[in-house]
PAZAPA-4460 file (N, C-alpha, C; in steps of 0.05 Angstrom, whole numbers, plus 32768, in hexadecimal, padded with zeros to 4 digits):
% residues 333
    n_x    n_y    n_z   ca_x   ca_y   ca_z    c_x    c_y    c_z   seq   type   mol
   81C1   7EF5   8022   81AB   7EF6   800F   81AC   7F10   7FFE     1      X     A
   81B6   7F25   800A   81B6   7F3F   7FFD   81D1   7F47   7FF1     2      X     A
   81E5   7F35   7FF4   81FF   7F3B   7FE9   81FD   7F3B   7FCA     3      X     A
   8209   7F4F   7FBE   820A   7F52   7FA1   81EF   7F53   7F94     4      X     A
   81DB   7F5C   7FA3   81C0   7F5F   7F99   81B7   7F7C   7F97     5      X     A
   81A3   7F81   7F86   8198   7F9C   7F83   817E   7F9E   7F93     6      X     A
   817D   7FB2   7FA5   8167   7FB5   7FB7   815B   7FD1   7FB3     7      X     A
   8141   7FD2   7FB0   8133   7FEC   7FAD   8121   7FF0   7FC5     8      X     A
   8121   8009   7FD1   8110   8010   7FE7   80FE   8027   7FDF     9      X     A
   80E4   8023   7FDD   80D3   803A   7FD7   80CF   8049   7FF2    10      X     A
   80CC   8063   7FF0   80CB   8073   8008   80E5   8070   8018    11      X     A
   80FB   806D   800A   8115   8066   8016   8121   807B   8027    12      X     A
   8117   8094   8025   8123   80A9   8036   8115   80AC   8051    13      X     A
   8101   809B   8056   80F3   809B   806F   8103   808E   8085    14      X     A
   80F8   808D   809D   8106   8081   80B4   810D   8064   80AF    15      X     A
   80FA   8054   80A4   8100   8038   809F   8115   8035   8089    16      X     A
   8112   8044   8074   8125   8041   805D   8141   8047   8065    17      X     A
   8145   805B   8076   8160   8062   807E   816C   804D   8091    18      X     A
   815C   8043   80A3   8166   802E   80B5   816B   8014   80A5    19      X     A
   8159   800E   8092   815D   7FF6   8082   8177   7FF8   8071    20      X     A
   817B   800F   8066   8194   8014   8056   81AD   8011   8068    21      X     A
   81AC   801D   8080   81C2   801B   8092   81C8   7FFE   8099    22      X     A
   81B3   7FEE   809E   81B6   7FD2   80A5   81C1   7FC2   808E    23      X     A
   81B7   7FC6   8076   81C1   7FB8   805F   81DF   7FBD   805B    24      X     A
   81E7   7FD6   805E   8203   7FDD   8059   8215   7FD1   806F    25      X     A
   820B   7FCE   8087   821B   7FC2   809D   821E   7FA4   809A    26      X     A
   8208   7F97   8091   8208   7F79   8092   820D   7F6C   8077    27      X     A
   820A   7F7A   8061   820C   7F6D   8047   821D   7F7F   8034    28      X     A
   8222   7F74   801C   8230   7F83   8007   821E   7F84   7FEF    29      X     A
   8209   7F95   7FF0   81F7   7F96   7FD9   8204   7FA3   7FC0    30      X     A
   81FB   7F9B   7FA9   8205   7FA7   7F91   81FA   7FC3   7F8E    31      X     A
   81E0   7FC6   7F92   81D4   7FE1   7F91   81BD   7FE2   7FA6    32      X     A
   81BB   7FF9   7FB3   81A4   8000   7FC4   8198   8019   7FB7    33      X     A
   817F   8016   7FAD   8172   802C   7F9F   815D   8038   7FB2    34      X     A
   8161   8052   7FB7   814E   8061   7FC8   813B   806F   7FB6    35      X     A
   8122   8067   7FB7   810D   8072   7FA6   80FA   8083   7FB7    36      X     A
   80FA   809D   7FB2   80E8   80AF   7FC1   80E4   80C9   7FB2    37      X     A
   80D1   80D9   7FBB   80CA   80F1   7FAC   80D5   810A   7FB7    38      X     A
   80E3   8109   7FCE   80EC   8121   7FDB   810A   8125   7FD6    39      X     A
   8111   8139   7FC6   812D   813D   7FBE   813E   8146   7FD6    40      X     A
   8132   8156   7FE8   8141   815F   8000   8149   8147   8011    41      X     A
   8136   8135   8016   813C   811E   8027   8151   810C   8019    42      X     A
   814F   810A   7FFF   8163   80FA   7FF0   817F   8107   7FF3    43      X     A
   8180   8122   7FF1   8199   8130   7FF4   81A5   812B   800F    44      X     A
   8194   812D   8024   819D   8129   803F   81A6   810D   8044    45      X     A
   8198   80FA   8038   819F   80DE   803C   81BA   80D8   802E    46      X     A
   81BE   80E5   8017   81D8   80E1   8008   81F0   80EA   8019    47      X     A
   81EC   80FD   802B   8202   8106   803B   820A   80F1   8050    48      X     A
   81F8   80DF   8056   81FD   80CA   806A   8205   80B0   805C    49      X     A
   81F7   80A9   8046   81FC   8090   8038   8205   8097   801B    50      X     A
   821F   8098   8018   822A   809F   7FFE   823C   8089   7FF2    51      X     A
   8237   8070   7FFC   8247   805A   7FF1   8242   8056   7FD3    52      X     A
   8255   8049   7FC6   8253   8046   7FA9   823B   8035   7FA0    53      X     A
   822F   8025   7FB2   8218   8015   7FAB   81FE   8024   7FAC    54      X     A
   81FF   803D   7FB7   81E6   804C   7FBB   81DD   805A   7FA2    55      X     A
   81C2   8058   7F9D   81B6   8066   7F86   819D   8075   7F91    56      X     A
   8199   808D   7F87   8182   809D   7F90   8171   80A4   7F78    57      X     A
   8158   809B   7F79   8145   80A0   7F64   812E   80B1   7F6F    58      X     A
   812A   80C8   7F63   8113   80D9   7F69   80FB   80CE   7F59    59      X     A
   80E6   80C8   7F68   80CE   80BD   7F5A   80B9   80B8   7F6F    60      X     A
   80A0   80B5   7F65   8089   80B1   7F76   807D   8095   7F6F    61      X     A
   8074   8087   7F84   8068   806D   7F7E   804E   8070   7F6E    62      X     A
   8044   8088   7F6C   802C   808C   7F5B   8033   808B   7F3D    63      X     A
   804D   808D   7F37   8057   808E   7F1B   8062   8072   7F14    64      X     A
   8051   8062   7F07   8059   8046   7F01   8070   8045   7EEE    65      X     A
   8071   8057   7EDA   8086   8056   7EC6   80A2   805B   7ED3    66      X     A
   80A3   806F   7EE4   80BC   8076   7EF2   80C4   805F   7F05    67      X     A
   80B0   8054   7F13   80B5   803E   7F25   80C0   8026   7F16    68      X     A
   80B4   8020   7EFF   80BD   8009   7EEF   80DA   800D   7EE6    69      X     A
   80E1   8026   7EDE   80FD   802B   7ED6   8110   8027   7EED    70      X     A
   8108   8030   7F05   8119   802D   7F1D   811D   8010   7F25    71      X     A
   810A   7FFF   7F1E   810C   7FE3   7F26   811B   7FD1   7F12    72      X     A
   8124   7FDD   7EFD   8132   7FCD   7EE9   814B   7FC0   7EF5    73      X     A
   814D   7FA5   7EF4   8164   7F97   7EFF   8163   7F93   7F1D    74      X     A
   814E   7F9A   7F2A   814C   7F98   7F47   8144   7F7C   7F50    75      X     A
   8151   7F72   7F65   814B   7F58   7F70   8136   7F58   7F86    76      X     A
   8138   7F6C   7F98   8126   7F6D   7FAF   811B   7F8A   7FB2    77      X     A
   8101   7F8B   7FBA   80F4   7FA5   7FBE   80E8   7FA6   7FDA    78      X     A
   80EC   7FBC   7FE8   80DE   7FC1   8001   80CC   7FD9   7FFC    79      X     A
   80B2   7FD5   7FFF   809F   7FEB   7FFA   8098   7FF8   8014    80      X     A
   80A5   800F   8019   80A0   801E   8032   8092   8039   802E    81      X     A
   808E   8040   8015   8081   805A   800F   8064   8059   8016    82      X     A
   805A   806E   8024   803E   806F   802B   8038   808B   8037    83      X     A
   801F   8093   8035   8015   80A9   8045   800A   809D   805F    84      X     A
   8014   80A4   8076   8010   8095   808E   8001   80A3   80A5    85      X     A
   7FFE   80BD   80A3   7FF2   80CC   80B9   7FD4   80C8   80B8    86      X     A
   7FC9   80BD   80CE   7FAC   80B7   80CF   7F9B   80CF   80CA    87      X     A
   7F9E   80E5   80DA   7F8C   80FC   80D5   7F8F   8108   80B9    88      X     A
   7FA8   8109   80AF   7FAD   8114   8095   7F9F   8104   807F    89      X     A
   7F9E   80E9   8083   7F91   80D8   8070   7F72   80DD   8070    90      X     A
   7F67   80E1   8088   7F4B   80E6   808B   7F43   8100   807C    91      X     A
   7F54   8114   807C   7F4D   812D   806F   7F56   812F   8052    92      X     A
   7F68   811C   804A   7F72   811C   802E   7F6F   8100   8023    93      X     A
   7F57   80F5   8021   7F54   80D8   801A   7F5E   80D1   7FFF    94      X     A
   7F59   80E2   7FEB   7F61   80DB   7FD0   7F7F   80D9   7FCD    95      X     A
   7F8E   80EB   7FDA   7FAB   80EB   7FD9   7FB5   80D1   7FE7    96      X     A
   7FA9   80C9   7FFD   7FB1   80B1   800B   7FAC   8098   7FF9    97      X     A
   7F96   8097   7FEB   7F8F   8081   7FDA   7FA3   8080   7FC2    98      X     A
   7FAA   8096   7FB7   7FBC   8097   7FA0   7FD8   808C   7FA7    99      X     A
   7FE1   8093   7FBF   7FFB   8089   7FC7   7FFA   806C   7FD1   100      X     A
   7FE8   8067   7FE3   7FE8   804D   7FF1   7FDC   8036   7FE2   101      X     A
   7FC8   803C   7FD1   7FBB   8027   7FC1   7FC5   8027   7FA4   102      X     A
   7FC3   803D   7F96   7FCD   803E   7F7B   7FEB   8039   7F7B   103      X     A
   7FF9   8044   7F8E   8016   8040   7F90   801D   8023   7F94   104      X     A
   800D   8015   7FA5   8012   7FF8   7FA9   800E   7FE8   7F8F   105      X     A
   7FF9   7FEF   7F80   7FF5   7FE2   7F67   800D   7FE6   7F54   106      X     A
   8017   7FFE   7F54   802E   8004   7F42   8047   7FF5   7F4A   107      X     A
   804B   7FF2   7F64   8062   7FE2   7F6E   805F   7FC5   7F65   108      X     A
   8047   7FBA   7F68   8042   7F9E   7F61   8048   7F9A   7F43   109      X     A
   803C   7FAB   7F32   803F   7FA8   7F15   805C   7FAD   7F0C   110      X     A
   8069   7FC1   7F17   8084   7FC7   7F0F   8097   7FB0   7F17   111      X     A
   8092   7FA4   7F2E   80A3   7F8E   7F37   80A0   7F76   7F25   112      X     A
   8087   7F70   7F1E   8082   7F59   7F0C   808E   7F5E   7EF0   113      X     A
   808B   7F76   7EE6   8095   7F7C   7ECB   80B4   7F7A   7ECA   114      X     A
   80C1   7F80   7EE1   80DE   7F7F   7EE1   80EA   7F66   7EED   115      X     A
   80D9   7F53   7EF3   80E3   7F39   7EFD   80F1   7F3A   7F18   116      X     A
   80E8   7F4D   7F29   80F3   7F4F   7F44   80EE   7F35   7F52   117      X     A
   8101   7F2B   7F62   80FE   7F11   7F6F   80EA   7F12   7F86   118      X     A
   80EF   7F24   7F99   80DE   7F25   7FB1   80D8   7F42   7FB8   119      X     A
   80BF   7F46   7FC1   80B6   7F61   7FC9   80A8   7F5D   7FE5   120      X     A
   80B0   7F6F   7FF7   80A2   7F70   8011   8097   7F8C   8014   121      X     A
   807D   7F8E   801A   806F   7FA7   801E   806B   7FAB   803C   122      X     A
   8071   7FC3   8046   806D   7FC9   8062   804F   7FD1   8066   123      X     A
   8043   7FC4   807A   8028   7FCA   8081   8027   7FD6   809D   124      X     A
   8010   7FD5   80AA   800B   7FE2   80C4   7FF5   7FD3   80D2   125      X     A
   7FF6   7FD5   80ED   7FE0   7FCA   80FD   7FC5   7FD6   80F6   126      X     A
   7FC6   7FEF   80EB   7FAD   7FFD   80E5   7F9F   7FF0   80CD   127      X     A
   7FAD   7FDE   80BE   7FA0   7FD1   80A8   7F8E   7FB9   80B0   128      X     A
   7F91   7FB1   80CA   7F80   7F9B   80D4   7F67   7FA7   80E0   129      X     A
   7F50   7F9F   80D6   7F36   7FAA   80DE   7F37   7FC8   80DE   130      X     A
   7F3C   7FD4   80C7   7F41   7FF1   80C6   7F28   8002   80CC   131      X     A
   7F2D   8018   80DB   7F18   802B   80E1   7F1E   8046   80D5   132      X     A
   7F36   8049   80C9   7F3D   8062   80BD   7F46   805E   80A0   133      X     A
   7F48   8074   8091   7F4E   8071   8075   7F6B   8067   8071   134      X     A
   7F7D   8070   8081   7F99   8066   807E   7F99   8047   8081   135      X     A
   7F8C   803D   8096   7F8B   8020   809A   7F7D   8012   8083   136      X     A
   7F68   801E   8078   7F59   8012   8062   7F6A   8010   8049   137      X     A
   7F7A   8026   8044   7F8B   8025   802C   7FA2   8011   802F   138      X     A
   7FAC   800E   8047   7FC1   7FFA   804B   7FB6   7FDD   804A   139      X     A
   7F9D   7FD9   8053   7F91   7FBF   804F   7F8E   7FB9   8032   140      X     A
   7F85   7FCD   8023   7F83   7FC9   8006   7F9E   7FC3   7FF9   141      X     A
   7FB3   7FD2   8002   7FCE   7FCD   7FF9   7FD7   7FB1   8000   142      X     A
   7FD2   7FA8   8018   7FD9   7F8C   8020   7FCC   7F78   800D   143      X     A
   7FB3   7F7C   8007   7FA5   7F6A   7FF5   7FB1   7F6A   7FD9   144      X     A
   7FBA   7F81   7FD0   7FC6   7F83   7FB5   7FE0   7F73   7FB5   145      X     A
   7FF0   7F76   7FCA   800A   7F67   7FCA   8006   7F49   7FCD   146      X     A
   7FF3   7F41   7FDD   7FED   7F24   7FDF   7FE4   7F19   7FC4   147      X     A
   7FD1   7F27   7FB7   7FC6   7F1E   7F9D   7FDB   7F20   7F87   148      X     A
   7FEF   7F32   7F8B   8004   7F35   7F77   8012   7F1B   7F70   149      X     A
   8013   7F08   7F83   801F   7EEE   7F7E   8011   7EDE   7F69   150      X     A
   7FF7   7EE4   7F65   7FE7   7ED7   7F50   7FE7   7EE6   7F36   151      X     A
   7FF5   7EFC   7F35   7FF5   7F0D   7F1D   800F   7F0B   7F0D   152      X     A
   8021   7EF9   7F16   803C   7EF9   7F0B   803E   7EEC   7EF0   153      X     A
   802B   7EDC   7EE9   802B   7ECF   7ECF   8043   7EBD   7ECB   154      X     A
   804B   7EAF   7EE0   8062   7E9D   7EDE   807D   7EA9   7EE4   155      X     A
   807E   7EC4   7EE7   8097   7ED1   7EEE   809E   7ECB   7F0B   156      X     A
   80B7   7ECF   7F13   80C0   7EC6   7F2E   80B9   7ED8   7F45   157      X     A
   80AD   7EEF   7F3F   80A8   7F03   7F54   8095   7EF9   7F6A   158      X     A
   809D   7EFD   7F83   808C   7EF5   7F9A   8089   7F0D   7FAC   159      X     A
   8070   7F0F   7FB7   8069   7F26   7FC9   8061   7F1C   7FE4   160      X     A
   8069   7F2C   7FF9   8060   7F27   8014   805D   7F42   8022   161      X     A
   8050   7F41   8039   804A   7F59   8048   8055   7F56   8065   162      X     A
   8060   7F6C   8070   8067   7F6C   808C   8056   7F81   809A   163      X     A
   8048   7F78   80AF   8036   7F8A   80BE   8040   7F8C   80DB   164      X     A
   8045   7FA5   80E4   804C   7FA9   8100   8041   7FC3   810B   165      X     A
   8046   7FC8   8125   803A   7FDE   8133   804A   7FF8   8132   166      X     A
   8045   8009   8146   8052   8023   8146   8070   8020   814A   167      X     A
   807F   802F   813A   809C   802F   813B   80A5   8045   814F   168      X     A
   80B3   803D   8164   80BB   8050   8178   80CC   8066   816C   169      X     A
   80C4   807F   8170   80D4   8096   8168   80D2   809D   814B   170      X     A
   80C1   808F   813B   80BF   8095   811F   80B1   80B0   811B   171      X     A
   80B6   80BC   8104   80AB   80D7   80FF   808C   80D7   8101   172      X     A
   8082   80EA   8111   8066   80ED   8114   805A   80DD   812A   173      X     A
   806A   80CC   8138   8060   80BA   814D   805F   80C9   8167   174      X     A
   8055   80BC   817C   804F   80C9   8195   8068   80CF   81A5   175      X     A
   807D   80BF   81A3   8095   80C3   81B3   80A3   80DE   81AD   176      X     A
   80A9   80E3   8194   80B5   80FE   818E   80A2   8115   8194   177      X     A
   8088   8110   8192   8074   8125   8199   8075   812B   81B6   178      X     A
   8075   8116   81C7   8077   811B   81E4   8091   8128   81EB   179      X     A
   80A7   811E   81DE   80C1   8129   81E4   80C3   8147   81DE   180      X     A
   80B7   814F   81C8   80B7   816B   81C0   80A8   817C   81D5   181      X     A
   8091   8172   81DE   8081   8180   81F2   8090   8183   820C   182      X     A
   809E   816D   8214   80AD   816E   822D   80C4   8182   822B   183      X     A
   80D2   8182   8215   80E8   8195   8211   80DF   81B2   8211   184      X     A
   80C6   81B6   8209   80BB   81D1   8208   80AF   81DA   8223   185      X     A
   80B1   81C8   8237   80A8   81CF   8251   808A   81CB   8256   186      X     A
   807E   81B8   8248   8061   81B3   824C   805B   81AB   8269   187      X     A
   8044   81B3   8272   803C   81AB   828D   8029   8193   828D   188      X     A
   801F   818B   8276   800E   8174   8273   8015   8166   8258   189      X     A
   8010   814C   8257   8012   813E   823E   7FF6   8136   8234   190      X     A
   7FF0   813B   821B   7FD5   8134   8210   7FD3   8116   820B   191      X     A
   7FBE   810A   8216   7FB9   80ED   8213   7F9D   80EA   8206   192      X     A
   7F9C   80DB   81F0   7F82   80D9   81E2   7F6E   80C9   81F2   193      X     A
   7F77   80B3   81FF   7F65   80A3   820F   7F75   8094   8224   194      X     A
   7F6C   8094   823D   7F7C   8088   8253   7F80   806A   8250   195      X     A
   7F6F   805C   823F   7F72   803F   823C   7F81   8037   8222   196      X     A
   7F8A   804A   8212   7F95   8044   81F8   7FAF   8034   81FA   197      X     A
   7FB1   8020   81E9   7FC9   800F   81E7   7FD3   800E   81CA   198      X     A
   7FED   8009   81C8   7FF9   8006   81AD   800F   7FF1   81AD   199      X     A
   8013   7FE4   8196   802A   7FD3   8193   8043   7FE4   8190   200      X     A
   805A   7FD9   8198   8072   7FE9   8199   808A   7FDA   818D   201      X     A
   8098   7FE6   817B   80AF   7FD9   816E   80C4   7FEE   8168   202      X     A
   80DE   7FE7   816A   80F2   7FFA   8162   80F6   7FF8   8144   203      X     A
   8103   800D   8139   8108   800D   811C   811A   7FF6   8114   204      X     A
   812F   7FF1   8124   8141   7FDB   811E   8133   7FC0   811E   205      X     A
   8121   7FBC   8131   8112   7FA3   8133   8101   7FA0   811A   206      X     A
   80F5   7FB6   8110   80E5   7FB5   80F8   80F6   7FAD   80E0   207      X     A
   810D   7FBA   80DE   8120   7FB4   80C8   8128   7F96   80C8   208      X     A
   8130   7F8D   80E0   8139   7F71   80E3   8123   7F5D   80DB   209      X     A
   810A   7F64   80E3   80F4   7F53   80DD   80EF   7F51   80BF   210      X     A
   80F1   7F67   80B1   80EE   7F67   8094   8105   7F57   8087   211      X     A
   811D   7F5B   808F   8134   7F4D   8084   8130   7F2F   8087   212      X     A
   8127   7F26   809E   8123   7F09   80A3   810D   7EFE   8091   213      X     A
   80F8   7F0E   808D   80E1   7F04   807E   80E7   7F02   8060   214      X     A
   80FB   7F10   8056   8104   7F0B   803A   810D   7EEE   8038   215      X     A
   8119   7EE3   804D   8122   7EC7   804C   810B   7EB4   8051   216      X     A
   80F7   7EBC   8062   80E1   7EAB   8069   80CC   7EA8   8054   217      X     A
   80C8   7EBD   8044   80AF   7EBF   8034   80AE   7EAB   801D   218      X     A
   8095   7EA2   8018   808F   7E91   8001   807F   7EA0   7FEC   219      X     A
   8070   7EB4   7FF6   805E   7EC4   7FE5   8042   7EC4   7FEF   220      X     A
   8037   7EDC   7FF6   801C   7EDE   7FFE   8018   7EE2   801C   221      X     A
   802D   7EDF   802C   802A   7EE1   8049   8028   7EFE   8053   222      X     A
   801B   7F01   806A   801D   7F1A   8079   802B   7F12   8093   223      X     A
   8043   7F1C   8097   8053   7F16   80AF   804E   7F2B   80C5   224      X     A
   8049   7F21   80DD   8044   7F32   80F4   8056   7F2A   810B   225      X     A
   8067   7F3D   8114   8079   7F36   812A   806B   7F35   8145   226      X     A
   8076   7F25   8158   806C   7F26   8173   807C   7F3D   8181   227      X     A
   806E   7F52   8188   807B   7F69   8194   806B   7F72   81AC   228      X     A
   8076   7F81   81BF   8068   7F8A   81D7   8054   7FA0   81D1   229      X     A
   8042   7FA4   81E4   802F   7FBA   81E4   8037   7FCF   81FA   230      X     A
   802D   7FE7   81F7   8030   7FFB   820C   8015   8009   8210   231      X     A
   8011   8011   8229   7FFA   8023   822F   8004   803F   822C   232      X     A
   7FF5   8050   821E   7FFE   806B   8218   8003   807B   8232   233      X     A
   7FF2   8075   8246   7FF7   8083   8260   8011   807B   826C   234      X     A
   8019   8061   826A   8033   8058   8274   804A   8066   8264   235      X     A
   8046   8069   824A   805A   8077   823A   805E   8093   8244   236      X     A
   8048   80A1   8248   804A   80BD   8251   8057   80BF   826D   237      X     A
   8051   80AC   827F   805D   80AC   8299   807B   80A5   8298   238      X     A
   8082   8093   8285   809E   808C   8282   80AF   80A3   8278   239      X     A
   80A3   80B3   8266   80B2   80CA   825B   80B1   80E3   826D   240      X     A
   809C   80E6   827C   8099   80FE   828D   8089   80F7   82A5   241      X     A
   8096   80EA   82B9   8087   80E0   82D1   807A   80F6   82E1   242      X     A
   8083   810F   82DF   8078   8125   82EF   8062   8135   82E2   243      X     A
   805D   812E   82C8   8048   813E   82BA   802D   8130   82BC   244      X     A
   8018   8141   82BE   7FFD   8136   82BE   7FF4   8131   82A1   245      X     A
   7FDD   8124   829E   7FD3   811D   8283   7FB9   812C   827E   246      X     A
   7FB7   8135   8265   7F9E   8142   825C   7F91   8131   8247   247      X     A
   7F7A   8125   824E   7F6B   8113   823C   7F5D   8124   8227   248      X     A
   7F66   8120   820D   7F5B   8132   81F8   7F48   8124   81E5   249      X     A
   7F45   8109   81E8   7F32   80FB   81D6   7F40   80EF   81BE   250      X     A
   7F35   80D9   81B4   7F40   80CA   819E   7F3E   80DB   8184   251      X     A
   7F53   80DC   8175   7F54   80EB   815C   7F44   80DE   8146   252      X     A
   7F3D   80ED   8131   7F2E   80E0   811A   7F3C   80C8   810F   253      X     A
   7F2E   80B1   810D   7F39   8099   8102   7F4B   8089   8114   254      X     A
   7F4C   8090   812E   7F5E   8083   8140   7F50   806C   814F   255      X     A
   7F5F   8057   8155   7F54   8040   8165   7F5D   8042   8182   256      X     A
   7F4E   8036   8193   7F56   8033   81AF   7F6C   801F   81B2   257      X     A
   7F69   8008   81A4   7F7E   7FF3   81A4   7F82   7FEB   8187   258      X     A
   7F9B   7FE2   8181   7FA1   7FDA   8166   7FA1   7FBC   8163   259      X     A
   7F9A   7FB2   814B   7F99   7F96   8144   7FAE   7F90   812F   260      X     A
   7FBB   7F79   8132   7FCE   7F70   811C   7FC5   7F56   810F   261      X     A
   7FB9   7F44   811F   7FAD   7F2B   8113   7F90   7F2B   811B   262      X     A
   7F7E   7F32   8108   7F61   7F33   810E   7F56   7F17   8113   263      X     A
   7F41   7F15   8124   7F33   7EFC   8129   7F28   7EEF   8110   264      X     A
   7F1F   7F00   80FD   7F14   7EF6   80E4   7F28   7EE7   80D3   265      X     A
   7F42   7EEC   80D8   7F57   7EDF   80C9   7F63   7EC7   80D8   266      X     A
   7F57   7EC0   80EF   7F63   7EAC   8100   7F65   7E90   80F2   267      X     A
   7F52   7E8B   80E0   7F52   7E70   80D4   7F69   7E6C   80C0   268      X     A
   7F77   7E82   80B9   7F8F   7E7E   80A9   7FA7   7E8E   80B4   269      X     A
   7FA8   7E8F   80CE   7FBF   7E9C   80DC   7FCF   7E87   80EB   270      X     A
   7FEA   7E88   80E8   7FFC   7E75   80F4   800E   7E83   8108   271      X     A
   8012   7E77   811F   8024   7E82   8133   803F   7E74   8133   272      X     A
   8054   7E84   8130   8070   7E7A   8131   807C   7E84   814B   273      X     A
   8095   7E7D   8150   80A1   7E84   816A   80A2   7EA2   8170   274      X     A
   80A8   7EB2   815B   80AB   7ECF   8160   8099   7EE0   814D   275      X     A
   8087   7ED2   813F   8076   7EE2   812C   805E   7ED2   8125   276      X     A
   804B   7EDF   8118   8033   7ED2   810C   8035   7ED5   80EE   277      X     A
   8027   7EC3   80E0   8024   7EC5   80C3   8006   7EC3   80BC   278      X     A
   7FFC   7ED7   80AF   7FE1   7ED6   80A4   7FE3   7ECD   8087   279      X     A
   7FDA   7EB5   8083   7FDB   7EA9   8068   7FC6   7EB5   8056   280      X     A
   7FC9   7EB4   803C   7FB5   7EBF   802A   7F9A   7EB0   802D   281      X     A
   7F85   7EBF   802B   7F6A   7EB3   802B   7F61   7EAA   8010   282      X     A
   7F6F   7EB3   7FFB   7F69   7EAB   7FDF   7F7C   7E94   7FD7   283      X     A
   7F74   7E86   7FC3   7F84   7E70   7FB8   7F9C   7E7D   7FAA   284      X     A
   7FB4   7E73   7FB1   7FCD   7E7F   7FA6   7FD8   7E71   7F8E   285      X     A
   7FEC   7E7D   7F82   7FF9   7E74   7F6A   8002   7E57   7F6C   286      X     A
   800A   7E4F   7F84   8013   7E34   7F89   8003   7E28   7FA0   287      X     A
   7FF0   7E17   7F99   7FDE   7E0C   7FAD   7FEB   7DFA   7FC1   288      X     A
   8005   7DF4   7FBD   8013   7DE2   7FCF   8021   7DF0   7FE5   289      X     A
   8020   7E0B   7FE6   802F   7E1A   7FFA   8024   7E14   8016   290      X     A
   8036   7E10   8028   802F   7E0B   8044   8038   7E22   8055   291      X     A
   8026   7E33   805D   802D   7E4C   806B   8033   7E46   8089   292      X     A
   802F   7E2D   8092   8037   7E26   80AD   8054   7E1E   80AE   293      X     A
   8062   7E1E   8098   807F   7E19   8097   808B   7E2B   8082   294      X     A
   809E   7E3C   808A   80A9   7E50   8078   80C2   7E46   806A   295      X     A
   80CD   7E58   805A   80E4   7E50   8049   80FE   7E4B   8059   296      X     A
   80FE   7E53   8073   8115   7E4D   8084   8111   7E33   8094   297      X     A
   80FA   7E26   808F   80F4   7E0D   809D   80E7   7E12   80B9   298      X     A
   80E2   7E2B   80C0   80D4   7E30   80DA   80B7   7E27   80D8   299      X     A
   80AD   7E1B   80ED   8091   7E12   80ED   8080   7E21   8101   300      X     A
   8067   7E24   80F9   8054   7E31   810B   803B   7E20   810D   301      X     A
   8029   7E29   811E   8010   7E1A   8122   7FF8   7E2E   811E   302      X     A
   7FE2   7E24   8114   7FCB   7E35   8110   7FC0   7E3E   812B   303      X     A
   7FB9   7E57   812C   7FAE   7E62   8145   7F91   7E59   8149   304      X     A
   7F88   7E5C   8161   7F6C   7E54   8168   7F58   7E66   8159   305      X     A
   7F41   7E5A   8153   7F2C   7E69   8145   7F25   7E82   8156   306      X     A
   7F21   7E98   8148   7F1B   7EB2   8154   7F32   7EBF   8164   307      X     A
   7F4A   7EB4   8161   7F61   7EC0   816E   7F65   7EDC   8162   308      X     A
   7F6B   7EEF   8172   7F72   7F0A   8169   7F8A   7F14   8178   309      X     A
   7F9D   7F1F   8169   7FB5   7F2B   8175   7FB2   7F49   8174   310      X     A
   7FAC   7F55   818B   7FA9   7F72   818C   7FB8   7F7D   81A4   311      X     A
   7FBB   7F97   81A4   7FCD   7FA4   81B8   7FC2   7FA4   81D4   312      X     A
   7FA8   7F9D   81D7   7F9C   7F9B   81F2   7F9F   7F7F   81FD   313      X     A
   7F9C   7F6A   81ED   7F9E   7F4F   81F7   7FBA   7F43   81F5   314      X     A
   7FCD   7F53   81EB   7FE8   7F4A   81E9   7FF3   7F41   8204   315      X     A
   7FFF   7F2A   8206   800A   7F20   821F   8022   7F30   8229   316      X     A
   802F   7F3F   8217   8047   7F4E   821F   8042   7F6C   821F   317      X     A
   8043   7F79   8236   8042   7F96   8239   805C   7FA0   8245   318      X     A
   8065   7FB7   823C   807C   7FC4   8248   8074   7FD5   825F   319      X     A
   8083   7FD3   8276   807E   7FE5   828C   808D   7FFF   8287   320      X     A
   808B   8012   829A   8097   802C   8295   80B5   802B   8292   321      X     A
   80C2   801B   82A3   80DF   8018   82A0   80E7   800C   8286   322      X     A
   80D9   7FF8   827D   80DF   7FEB   8263   80DA   7FFE   824C   323      X     A
   80C5   800F   824F   80C0   8023   823A   80D7   8036   8238   324      X     A
   80E2   803F   824E   80F9   8051   824E   8111   8044   8240   325      X     A
   8116   802B   8247   812C   801C   823B   8127   8018   821D   326      X     A
   810E   8012   8216   8106   800E   81FA   810B   8027   81E9   327      X     A
   8104   803E   81F4   8107   8058   81E6   8124   805E   81E3   328      X     A
   8135   8058   81F7   8152   805D   81F5   815E   804C   81DE   329      X     A
   8155   8032   81DD   815F   8020   81C7   8156   802B   81AC   330      X     A
   813D   8035   81AB   8133   803F   8191   8142   8058   8188   331      X     A
   814B   8068   819A   8159   8081   8193   8177   807D   818D   332      X     A
   8182   8067   8196   819F   8062   8193   81A6   8059   8176   333      X     A
***
């Protein structure tokens, strides 16, 4: 699907962008991979690793629609990974978060339509479902923009979809590298926000593979949610440092006890497939004949029960401490 195609990744110097680039280069022969981001140092560092002839590096911000539109000229597929993601930082810097996560999403939608991009997938987060913090609220707004973008194309071929998943093991700013740093520094305790806290868990490669597959599955307007395991934060701490005690420090500003990926309020238009869920649009779409219970690969799903909710507490799959250790090793390899 990606052979001889032009692919642009916003926020391409981040953890996801680098792994996605690595995977594209291993599995396909793209014509161009365009890394669009605003950090020149990260672009320089990425160029030292990925210097193939198909690579292009564009310095630009998703807040700048004109620059974004220029970067998308001739592009076939876009992965929108750029975002301000730190929950406490968003609470204290709300306007900056809105400008990147909401205004930036609008710019991606409009630039993609203007340039006739074929397919766009935007990365979302479990925090966008029933949001209680600004970061989640901006990503919910972003999700809505991408879904509605399918009705804004004016007959052009551009189609938009969203991928929503949980915490990426070992990603920048996440709890695993934080705990690891404390352990290496000789900490005698690990800080735990709440003894009952749970989170969804996914490796970076699993996230990349899920996005790749959904470019094939998408029809336009879907929110794709993978079936992934949950972890208890106390089990994570014990798996990483079984001899250290825990210090309960309280939930941080804007933080949830458990995360949701498929809210109960969306159950009437949520479909369950073998390895994922699809939240269909609640609005009337550009093509009223679309059947979101059957995707473009011919895979079929069934509508979930009314008031069904997929959250990290009621998830039927939890990792035990040994599995968490194995999971972390896979994530770091």
